[in-house]
Structures are given as structure tokens and as C-alpha cells.
N, C-alpha and C positions, 0 to 999 in steps of 0.2 A: 344584477348588472348585465347589460346587453353588450357584450363584446366577445370576440373569439380569438382563436390562435393566430389567424391572419392579422387581426388588429395589433396584436402584440409584436409580431414580426415587422409590420409596417412602422410602428412607433420606434422600434429599435433601429431600423434602417435609417430613418430620418434623424434620430438622435445621434447615431454614429457618423452619418455623413455631414451633419451640421447644416443641411440644406434640404428643403422639401423636394425639389426637382431631382437632385442626385439620389436621395433616398427612394423616390418613386422608381427610378431606373433600376435600383438594386433589387426591388421586389417585382419588377416588370408590370407596374401599374401606372395609370395616368396620374399626373399630379393632382388633378381635381378629385379623383377617387381617393387618393392618399389623404388629401386635406379633409375630405368628408369623414373618413374613418377616424382620423385623429380628433376631429371635432366631436364625434360621437363618443369616442373613448374618454375625452375630457368631461363630457356631460355625464357619462356613466360613473366616473370617479368623483365628480363634483369638485374638480380642481383644475386649474390651468397647468398643463404639463410642459408646454413649450412657449418660449418667448420669440416672436417673429421680429426680425430686424432687417436692416438694409443688407447686411452681409450674410444672412442666413437665419438659422434658428439656434436657440440654446435651451438647455433644460432649466426649469424652475426647481426649487427645492422639492416640490411634490414630484416633479418629473424625474429627479435623480433617484428618489425612493422607488418610483414606479419602474424605472429602467433596471434597477437592481433586482427587483422581484421578477420582472419580465424575463430577464436573462436566465434566471434559475428555472422559471417555468418552461421556457423554450428548450433549455438544455435537458430537462427531465423528459419532455415529450420527444425530443430527438433521440434520447437514449432508449426510451420505450420503443420507438420505431426500430432502432438498431437491434434491440434485444428480440423483437418479434420477427425480424427478417428471416432468421434461420427457419422458423416454422413455416413461413410462406414458401420457402424453398424446400420444404419437406425434410429439413434437418431438425430432428427432434431429440437428438442425443445430446444431452446437456448435463454438466456436472458442476455442482457448487463445491469449491475446494477452498478450505481455510488452512493457512499455514503461518508459522511464526516468521519473524523477520529474517532469522538466520537462514532458514531453508529457502525463502524467496530470493534472498540476496546471493545465494551460493549455488546450491545443487539443482533446484527445481527448473530454472530456465532451460538448461541443457537436457534434463530428463524429459521435460514436457515437449521439447522440440522433437526428440526421438519418438515420443508417443504420437504426436501429430503426423509425423511422417508415415506412420502405419495406419492411423485413424483420422484422416483429414476432415471428416465431416462431423467430428465431435466438437462441441463448444464448451469451454470451461470458464466459469466465473471464479477467478482467483482473488482471494481477499486476505490481507494480513490481520492477524489477531494474536493476542497473548495466548499462551498454551492452555491455561485453565479455561479460557472462554471457548477455545476450539473444542475441547473435550465436551463441554456442556452443549455446544451447538450441534456436534455430530450426534450425541446421544438424543437430542431433541429433534433430530431430522431437519434442522435449519441448514445444515451442511451435509453433503454426501460423504465427504472424506476429509481428513485433516492430517497435518504433520505437526507434531508437538515435541517439546523438549522437557517432558515431565516423566518422572519415574512413579507412575501410579496406575491403578487399575480401575475399571468401571464394569459393573455387571453386564451392561448391554453392549459393550464395545470389545473389539479385538484389537490388540496392539501388535504391530509387526516392526522389527528393526529396520531402519532406513539408512542412516549414516551416523558416523561418530565425528564429533568436532570438539574443539576446545577453545575456551575464552582465554585470550592472551592480552598482556599489557603492552601497548605501544608507547615508546618513549623517544625523545630526540636522542641522537647518539651522544650529545654533549651532557646528558643528564648524569648525575652522580650515581643513580640507581641502575644505569644501563649496563653495567659490567656484570651483573649477576645473571645466573642461568635461570633462576626462578625466584619468586618473591611472594611474601604475604600481602594480601590486599590492604591490610591495616598499615603496612609500611608506606603505602602510596597516598594515604589520606591527606597529607599536608600539601600535596601538589594540586595545581589547577587542572581540572578535567575538561577534555573535549568530549561531549556526550551527544547521543541521539536526542531528539526532541522529547519534551515532557509528554508522558502518556504512552510512549513506546515501551514494549515489554522489557527491553534491556535497560533502559533508563530507570524504570520502576524497580527492576531487580537489583541494580547496583545501589540505588538510593536506600532500598530496604536493608541491604547488607551493611551499608555505612551506618545506618541508624542502629542496627543490632550491635555494632561495635561501639556505640556511644558517641558517634560523630556524625558528620554530614559531608557530602561531596561539595567541593568548591568548583561548581560548574562555571567555567569561563565562557564557553561557547556551546550552543546547541545547534546541531546540524541535522540534515535529513537522511544521511546515509553513511555507510562505513568508509567509502572512498574519501569523503570530505573529512572524516576524522583522521585518516592517514595523512592527508595533505597538510592539515593544520598541525598535527603533531610533528611532522617533518619540518615545518616552519619554525618550531620552537614555542608554539603557543600554549602547549600543555601536554598532558598525557591522556591516553584513552584506552578503553577496553573494547576489543572486537573479536569475533570468531576467527580462528586461524584460517578457515576456508575463505574469508573475505580478503586475504592478503594476495598480492600479486608478486610474481618473481622479483620485480625490480624494487619492491618496497624495502628489502633489507639493505639496499645500498644507502638508503636515507634514514632508516629507522632502526631502533633497537627493539627486537621482539622478545619479550621476557615472559616466561611461563608464570602462572599463578599456582601457588601451593594448595589452595583450597580445593576440596573435593568437588565443590559446585562448579568449578571451572570446566569440568568435563561435560560435554553436551551430547547426550545420546538422543538423536532424533528418531522418532518413531511414527509410523503410519497408524492412524486410528480409523476404524470403520465399524459400523453397526454389524453385529454378528449375523443378522438375517440377510445382510447384503454381501457378506464376505464371499460366499460360495455361489452367488448368483451367476448365471451364465450370460453376462451382459457386458457392456462397455466399461462399467465401473470396475468390474473384476479385471478387465483387460488393463485398466489404468494401474490398479494395484500390482498386477503381475509385472507390468513394465517398470514401475518404480522399484520394485524389489530386484528385478533383473539388472537395472541400471546400477544398483548398489552392490551387485555381485551376490545376491541372495536368491534362494529358492523359496517360492511360496508353498504353503501346505498342500495346495491342489496339485502342484507339480512334483512334490516329493514322492 
């Protein structure tokens, strides 16, 4: 198929503008050149992509499919250019960092901000993953460092304490369960839950514990973050489980925060790193030292 990146950008510009001349202005080309490129693109695809009318152009069914794929292709190529830019600027210090949702939503933003203040030329790819996937990724060198909430060991990894947290139950203040200081998870099973989206680590974790108790969660609403859970619980839509670190000072004016009696509600966040990288004198070791210092800990190299 004889088309290129410019052809895709031209096609999208015209599709978004709904007009060939306006699309041509967006990509700084003459309308005749744009028309020729789209004609060749249609020939390469073997299908009409645009319908030309008195008021402009519109996408055909084939054009809508093409536009969807073209947007993804353009976005990936733009991301590639963005990812390569630090290397063109001779910034080659790059870290792939996997962490669970708890750490990303609470402690890491401030801790990484302090790290960047000291090391502004480092670039970090931060991705959210479940803890067991993070351990596997760091061990396999798909990630340089991770933060997990698992009490386990791995022969190739070193684990360092990072932060302590706790899962708590959020309830509307009007709930009959809100007056207790702490509660068993099983006692909440009859209530509608506000949960993170399916596939997130916490959602999977809670669904698994409900199944182990012989029941299931009645998930009324699924949302993308802890703040949305807090707002919906405050509105009376249901109850929810969040890390205590995700709460804001004003939350307790509108919510009842009830502890969970289960041992699994305690969340010991730990840094994991490959043993051979732990004591390297490089920016990754600097990151580990900064994370431990932010948590009020001393690393083994500093002891």
C-alpha cells in the first residue's frame, strides 16, 4: 500500500474539518495537493473514504474505520517522537517504574517531585500494575524498579520498606454501620459497593475476598479513582474501600471512615529492585535513596 504518515495526517485533518479547503489549511498544503493525496489513499485502500457534497465532506463507513486506525497510528508515532526527544537532547537517563494504584494515587507524586528537583534530566515511565505483575516485571528486567504491596520474596530481588497504609471502609454517615470503630468485611457484603473499575488490582482483590467468603460484591458503580469513590459514597450511593492515604482532611465531614478488622487491610508498600542494580552508582540508586529518604528510612548504602 503506497501511502505515508503525511497522507494519514492529511486525511484526518480533512475528516475533522469536514471540508477539504479547511483541512488543507490545517496541514499547510494546497487544496489540490490534499485532494490528490486523499485520492491516492483511497486507491491504495480500495475504498471510498470521503463523500464530497455541497457543504463539505463526510466520512463513509470505510472512512470511519480508516479514521479510527489512523488516529491510533498518528498517536503512536507522535508518542515515539516524544519518547525519542530526550535522546536527541542527550538526556539518556531513563527509568521504567511500575507501581500499584495505591502508591501512584498517594505517595509517589510528591516523592517523585522531590527527586526531579534534584535530578531534572532524568525521565521516568511510570505505569500502574498489580503487585504480582510488578514483581515479575522487575525480575525479568521489563521494569527497573517497582513499588508493591506484597509480603513475599524473590531470589533475584531486594525489597525495601517504603510506606505503611491501611484499607478502610467508607460509608455515608447515615449508614447503620457507620457508628462502629472497625468492622469485618463480611458484615458489609449486603451493601452496594462503589468500586474501582474491573481489572484494577483493588477491585480484583476485593472480589476475590468476597468469593472466599462465599458471596459476591454488589457493585453499583465502577469509577476510575479513589476521589470518585469518596464523592459517591458521600452522596449515599453505596460504600467503598480505599487506602487511608487517599483520604483528604475534609472527607470526614461527609463520610464515616471505618477500619477493617482483617489482617489484609494493612498495606505495607515496599520498593523492589534487582539485586545487581541495588548498589550501582547511578541514577536508579539515587531514586531508591530518595524514595527511602522520603519515607524517613535509611538505605543500606547509607547505614
